[in-house]
Each structure stands twice: as C-alpha cells, then as structure tokens.
C-alpha positions in Angstrom: -10.6 -19.7 14.1 -10.5 -20.5 10.4 -8.1 -23.2 9.2 -5.0 -22.3 7.2 -6.5 -24.0 4.2 -9.5 -21.7 4.3 -7.3 -18.6 4.6 -5.1 -19.7 1.7 -8.1 -20.4 -0.5 -9.5 -16.9 0.3 -6.2 -15.3 -0.8 -6.0 -17.5 -3.9 -9.5 -16.3 -5.1 -9.5 -13.8 -7.9 -9.9 -10.3 -6.6 -11.9 -7.6 -8.0 -9.2 -5.7 -9.9 -10.6 -2.2 -10.2 -11.5 -2.2 -6.5 -8.1 -3.6 -5.6 -6.3 -0.8 -7.5 -8.7 1.8 -6.1 -7.9 0.6 -2.5 -4.1 0.7 -3.3 -4.4 4.2 -4.7 -6.3 5.4 -1.6 -4.0 3.8 0.8 -0.9 5.2 -1.0 -2.4 8.7 -1.1 -3.2 8.5 2.6 0.4 7.4 3.3 1.7 10.3 1.4 -0.6 12.7 3.2 0.6 11.3 6.5 4.2 11.8 5.3 3.5 15.4 4.5 2.1 15.9 8.0 5.1 14.1 9.6 7.7 16.0 7.6 8.5 18.5 10.5 8.7 15.7 13.0 10.8 13.2 11.1 12.5 14.9 8.1 15.0 12.3 7.1 12.8 9.2 6.7 11.2 9.6 3.3 9.7 6.2 2.8 8.5 5.5 6.3 4.8 5.7 5.5 5.1 4.1 2.1 6.2 0.7 3.5 2.9 0.0 5.4 0.9 1.3 2.4 2.6 -1.3 0.1 2.0 -4.1 2.6 -1.7 -3.2 3.1 -2.2 -2.8 -0.7 -0.5 -6.1 -1.4 -2.4 -8.0 1.3 -5.8 -6.6 0.3 -5.4 -6.3 -3.5 -2.8 -8.8 -4.5 0.6 -8.6 -6.1 -0.1 -6.1 -8.8 -1.9 -3.7 -6.5 1.1 -3.9 -4.2 3.5 -3.2 -7.1 1.4 -0.2 -8.2 1.4 1.1 -4.6 5.2 0.7 -4.4 5.8 2.4 -7.7 3.4 5.3 -7.1 4.5 5.8 -3.5 8.2 5.5 -4.3 8.0 7.9 -7.2 5.9 10.5 -5.3 8.2 10.3 -2.2 11.2 10.7 -4.4 9.7 13.7 -6.2 8.2 15.5 -3.2 10.7 14.8 -0.5 
C-alpha cells in the first residue's frame, strides 16, 4: 500500500494536458450517452450521470479537465433534457 505522501506527489505531478482533456471529453460523452439511454427509466434526474463524469474527469485530469467536463456536461444536459 503506497504512503499518502506518494499518492499526493503523484497527484501533484503535471499531467499531460491534451490527454486529460480528451479523457474528460470521452467520459462526459459517455455520461450523456448513458443519460439518453436512461431517459425512459428516470426522466426527472437530468444531471445524474454528469456528476460521476465530473468526478472522474477531475480525479484523472486535474482541476481544469473537471471544469471542462462540468461545463460541457451541464450545458449539454440543459440543452438536450
């Protein structure tokens, strides 16, 4: 089990920005696709799949990838649903 210092150092490293944004875009698109499939089952909960996408994007890509995921996911969910 890695120590907390090793984990914090790993998160503090500079991430590959294009890859981080690509992962955020893919995760957000997958969340919106899942939301489209879940529309008949849970019609009232528009952002239910966007929350995990933002958390995953932020954890893997950093702050700005999470912000991008939240902005794109929120705007798309507001527009489509």
